[in-house]
N, C-alpha and C positions, 0 to 999 in steps of 0.2 A: 264145792271146791272153792277155796279162797284164791283170789287173783294176786299174784306176787310179781311185781315188775322190778327188775334190776337194771339200772342205767348202764349204758355201754362202758363208761369209764369205771364204774363200780365193779362190773363183771370182770374187766381186765385186772383191776386191782386185786380182787378176790382170787382169781385163778393163778396169779403169780405166786400166791402164798399157800392156797389150799383149794380143795374142791367142795368145801362146805362152809357155811356160816351158822352160828348159833345166836338166836335172838332171845335175850333174857330181859325180864322186867326187874330192875334193881331199885332198891331203896337207898337213897343218898341223903345225907343231911348237909344243910348249908345255912346261909345267913337267915333264910326265911323258913327254917324248919325242915321237916322231912319232905323229900321230893321223890316221887315214884316215876321212873323214866325207863323206856326201852333202850337197850344197848346191843350193838352188833359186835360179835366176837368172831374172829376168823377161826375156822376149824369146827370139828364135831364136839359135842358135849361129852363130858366124862360118863354120864349116865343117860344114854339116848332114850331109855324107856320113860323118862320124865318129860319128853318133848314130843310134839307132833312133827312129822317129817313131810316136807314138800319138795318138789323139784321146780326150778325156774332157770331156764337158759343154761342147762347143764350143771347147775349148782344145787347141791342139797341145802335146804333151808330148814333148820331145826328151830321150832318156836315153843317157848314154855307153855305147858298145858294150862288152860284157864285164861289164856290171852283173849282179848276181845278185839275184833277187827273192824275197821271202818267199812262201810258198805262198798266203797270203791276198791277195797283191798289194800295191800301194802306196797310201798315203794322204797327201795334201797338205793341211796345216792352216795356219791363220793363227794366229800366237802373238804375244803382246805386248799392250800397251795402246795404244789408238787415240790417246790424248793424248800419249804419249811416243815409242814406237817399235814398229813391227810388222814382222814378217818371216814368210816362208814356211818351213815345216818339212816334211820328208819322213820317212816311216816305212815300213819294209819293204824297204829297199834297202841293198845292200853291194856290194863289188867284190872280185874275185879278182885277186891279183897273183902 
């Protein structure tokens, strides 16, 4: 079983909007070429059968199949300023291609 930690402020942020998060590994292009990075999206995925489902602190966490986890597990944090912009951040996850 993978260990998933959700910080208290991230948990509050998620539960105000949904009871689940979806973590996807997305390809993005930028100044330095193609970048592959994990993204946290509020809510359940449109096709749950393509994801592994976990529970953490009363929150369903859907993670793209094929994701590779750090030995210490995953951590979801809330970043940003409440007055300007806040987002969820994931640490401890990558994807093999």
